[in-house]
C-alpha positions in Angstrom: 65.7 2.7 199.8 67.7 5.5 201.0 66.5 7.8 198.1 62.8 6.8 198.9 63.3 7.5 202.6 64.8 10.9 202.0 61.9 11.7 199.5 59.3 10.7 202.1 61.2 12.6 204.8 60.9 15.6 202.5 57.4 15.2 202.1 56.6 14.8 205.7 59.0 18.2 206.3 57.0 20.0 203.7 53.7 18.8 205.1 54.7 19.9 208.6 55.8 23.4 207.4 52.3 23.7 205.6 50.6 22.5 208.7 52.4 25.3 210.7 51.5 27.9 208.1 47.9 27.0 208.3 48.1 27.1 212.1 49.6 30.4 212.0 46.9 31.6 209.6 44.1 30.3 211.6 45.5 32.2 214.7 45.7 35.4 212.7 43.1 38.0 213.7 42.9 41.5 211.9 41.4 44.7 213.3 40.6 47.7 211.3 40.1 50.7 213.3 38.8 54.3 212.4 40.1 57.4 214.1 38.0 60.0 215.8 37.9 63.8 215.8 41.2 65.6 216.1 43.1 63.2 213.9 42.4 65.2 210.8 45.2 67.6 209.3 45.3 70.0 206.4 45.4 68.6 202.9 45.2 64.8 204.2 42.7 63.8 201.4 44.8 65.4 198.6 46.5 62.2 197.4 43.3 60.2 197.4 41.6 62.6 195.0 43.9 61.7 192.1 41.5 58.4 191.7 38.4 59.3 189.8 36.3 56.9 191.8 37.3 58.3 195.0 36.4 61.8 193.8 33.1 60.6 192.5 32.2 59.0 195.8 33.2 62.0 197.7 31.0 64.2 195.6 28.1 61.9 196.2 29.0 62.0 200.0 29.3 65.8 199.8 25.7 66.2 198.5 24.3 64.0 201.5 26.5 65.8 204.1 25.8 69.3 202.8 29.5 70.3 202.7 32.3 70.2 200.0 34.4 67.4 201.4 37.0 67.5 198.5 37.6 71.3 199.5 37.9 70.6 203.2 40.1 67.8 202.7 42.6 69.4 200.4 42.4 73.1 200.7 41.0 74.2 204.2 43.3 75.2 207.0 43.6 73.6 210.5 41.2 76.0 212.2 38.5 75.4 209.6 38.6 71.7 209.6 38.7 71.7 213.5 35.1 72.7 213.5 32.8 69.9 214.6 30.4 70.1 211.7 33.2 69.9 209.2 35.6 67.5 211.0 33.3 64.7 211.7 31.7 64.3 208.1 35.3 64.8 206.6 36.7 62.0 208.9 33.9 59.4 208.2 34.1 60.2 204.4 37.8 59.5 204.4 37.4 56.4 206.2 34.9 54.9 204.2 36.4 55.7 200.7 39.9 54.3 202.1 38.3 51.0 203.3 36.5 50.7 199.9 39.7 51.0 198.1 41.4 48.6 200.6 38.9 45.9 200.5 37.7 46.3 196.9 39.5 43.0 195.9 38.4 41.0 198.9 39.6 40.5 202.4 37.6 40.8 205.5 38.6 42.1 208.8 37.9 40.0 211.8 37.0 42.9 214.0 36.2 46.5 213.4 36.1 49.4 215.8 36.1 53.3 215.6 37.0 55.8 218.3 33.9 58.3 218.9 32.9 59.6 215.5 35.1 56.7 214.0 32.2 54.3 215.2 30.2 55.7 212.3 33.0 54.7 209.8 32.9 51.3 211.5 29.1 51.1 211.1 29.5 51.9 207.4 32.5 49.4 206.8 30.4 46.6 208.4 27.2 47.2 206.7 25.3 48.4 209.8 24.5 51.6 207.8 24.8 52.3 204.1 27.5 54.9 203.2 24.9 57.3 202.5 23.0 56.8 205.6 26.4 57.0 207.6 27.1 60.5 205.9 23.5 61.6 206.8 24.0 60.4 210.5 27.4 62.0 211.0 26.3 65.4 209.3 23.5 65.5 211.7 25.7 64.5 214.6 28.3 67.1 213.8 25.7 70.0 213.4 23.9 68.9 216.6 27.2 68.7 218.7 28.4 72.0 217.3 25.0 73.6 218.3 25.2 72.1 221.8 28.7 73.4 222.4 27.5 76.9 221.6 25.0 76.8 224.3 27.4 77.2 227.2 31.3 77.4 227.1 32.6 74.0 227.6 35.8 72.1 226.6 38.0 68.9 227.2 41.5 68.3 228.8 43.6 65.5 228.6 45.1 64.1 231.9 48.2 62.3 231.0 50.0 60.0 233.7 49.3 59.8 237.5 47.3 57.1 239.3 44.2 56.2 237.5 42.0 56.1 240.7 43.3 59.4 241.8 42.8 60.8 238.3 39.2 59.8 238.1 38.6 61.1 241.5 40.1 64.4 240.8 37.9 64.6 237.6 34.9 63.7 239.7 35.6 66.3 242.3 35.7 69.1 239.9 32.4 68.1 238.6 33.7 66.9 235.3 33.2 63.7 233.2 35.8 61.2 232.3 34.6 61.7 228.5 37.5 59.5 227.0 39.3 56.7 228.8 41.9 55.7 226.2 43.9 53.3 228.4 46.4 53.6 231.3 47.5 57.2 231.6 45.3 58.6 229.1 42.1 60.1 230.3 40.2 63.0 228.8 38.1 65.3 231.1 35.2 67.2 229.9 32.9 69.8 231.2 32.4 73.6 231.8 35.3 76.0 231.6 34.8 76.8 235.4 35.1 72.9 236.1 38.2 72.6 234.0 39.7 75.6 235.9 39.1 73.9 239.2 40.8 70.7 237.9 43.8 72.9 236.9 43.9 74.5 240.4 44.1 71.1 242.1 45.4 68.6 239.6 46.0 64.9 240.4 49.6 64.0 241.5 52.1 63.1 238.9 49.8 64.1 236.1 50.1 66.6 233.2 46.9 68.5 232.1 46.8 69.3 228.4 43.9 71.6 227.2 42.5 70.2 224.0 41.5 72.4 221.0 37.8 71.5 221.0 34.8 73.7 221.2 32.8 71.6 223.5 32.4 68.9 226.2 31.9 65.8 223.9 30.6 62.7 225.3 28.8 64.4 228.3 25.5 65.6 229.5 26.2 68.8 227.7 25.6 67.0 224.3 22.0 65.8 225.0 20.4 68.2 222.5 22.5 66.5 219.7 21.2 63.0 221.2 17.7 64.2 220.8 18.2 65.2 217.1 20.0 61.8 216.4 17.2 60.0 217.9 14.8 61.5 215.4 17.0 60.7 212.5 17.7 57.1 213.7 13.9 56.3 213.7 14.0 56.8 209.9 17.0 54.5 209.2 17.0 50.7 208.7 20.2 49.2 210.2 21.5 45.8 209.2 23.6 43.3 211.3 27.2 43.8 211.0 29.2 41.5 208.7 31.9 41.0 211.2 32.7 41.6 214.8 31.9 45.1 215.8 33.0 46.9 219.0 31.1 49.4 221.0 32.8 52.4 222.7 30.3 52.1 225.4 31.7 49.0 227.0 34.0 47.3 224.4 31.5 44.5 223.8 31.1 42.7 220.5 27.7 43.8 219.0 26.0 41.6 216.7 22.6 43.5 216.1 22.5 46.5 213.9 19.6 48.0 215.7 21.6 47.7 218.9 24.6 49.4 217.5 22.5 52.3 216.0 20.9 52.8 219.4 24.4 52.8 220.9 25.6 55.3 218.3 22.9 57.7 219.4 23.6 57.3 223.1 27.4 57.6 222.8 27.2 61.1 221.8 26.3 61.9 225.4 28.2 59.1 227.2 32.0 58.4 227.7 34.0 56.6 225.2 35.6 53.5 226.8 38.5 53.0 224.5 40.3 51.0 227.3 37.6 48.3 227.2 37.8 48.1 223.4 41.6 47.5 223.9 40.8 44.8 226.3 38.4 43.1 223.8 41.0 43.4 221.0 43.5 41.6 223.4 40.9 38.9 224.3 40.2 38.2 220.7 43.8 37.6 220.1 44.4 40.5 217.5 47.7 39.9 215.6 47.5 42.7 213.2 45.9 46.5 213.4 45.5 48.6 210.4 44.2 52.2 211.1 42.4 54.1 208.3 43.3 57.5 207.3 44.1 59.9 208.9 46.0 57.4 210.9 48.4 57.1 213.7 46.5 57.9 216.8 44.9 54.7 217.5 48.0 52.6 216.4 50.0 54.7 218.7 47.6 53.8 221.6 47.8 50.2 220.7 51.6 50.3 220.5 51.6 51.1 224.1 48.9 48.8 225.2 48.8 45.6 222.9 52.5 44.7 222.9 53.6 42.5 219.9 50.6 43.4 217.7 51.6 44.3 214.2 50.6 47.8 213.1 49.8 49.5 209.8 49.1 53.1 209.3 47.2 53.7 206.1 47.4 57.4 204.9 47.8 57.4 201.2 46.7 55.4 198.3 50.3 54.6 197.2 50.2 52.2 200.4 47.3 50.2 199.3 49.2 47.3 197.8 51.2 46.9 201.1 48.1 47.3 203.1 46.3 44.6 201.2 49.1 42.3 201.9 49.0 43.2 205.7 45.1 42.4 205.5 45.9 39.0 203.7 48.6 38.2 206.3 46.3 38.9 209.4 42.7 38.2 208.4 42.0 34.8 209.4 39.6 34.4 212.1 36.4 36.2 211.1 33.1 35.1 213.1 
């Protein structure tokens, strides 16, 4: 009897462990994030091009974008890949090929989001746009934003620290736009060089101002010429509804319509990025793991400060893929 009771007890214990494992799995929520312009570094694509399939896909993307992505991702210097019409297609191509490698054997994220141009990567990952359409869109976006930047001297400046209300008030008083709100203590002001000079002369209390190395006031009214170009292109595309939860930079909302998301992609070029609201949504969804696509580190850095306790994975090189897939398997569990 004792042996039978002990065996039953063991079965109950094992059953309880399995139940708790299932519970933990069902509560897991994986987010895949795609970085925006400024994350690129010289040579960051070099290790990925050792794979012939990646090289072939990049060649196809290059033909659509009209630039040599392999060259810019492996040989070009920092100043060259900082150019808007090069940086944007390069970032989207890198994110898409890495995601294709990562998810080739299965695994579905529960939520996907991209910061600024990273939204186009997110659209491709979730099937809203085909990879070819995503490359056509980002190439047009990059060229249009570069042309708009040349119309008048504009730029962007990070405002780090300070009281959020006081920072926003100072930005508005200078005639600037809060083009990126990346969470507490991280707001980017954008506008003309004269307006940025006014902010520098009268900065908000307890805040540091950091001039960004960009050639335009992205996500402001200064980008309206690029919006018009994208409107024309979008009319020729046929988006599909996303395969999983997809967040919008406009308001952090989960968007389930491909047509709506494409409309938002066009409008976002001339409107602020509310990454702070995306962070709020990730928190509300109960995200347990965040994987950032290459070139990674920026968005996981923001998440580390704002989403305490969430596991983070920076995917930068193909030799990390096995660990990255294990991370996906561990955290993917509550897809809509």
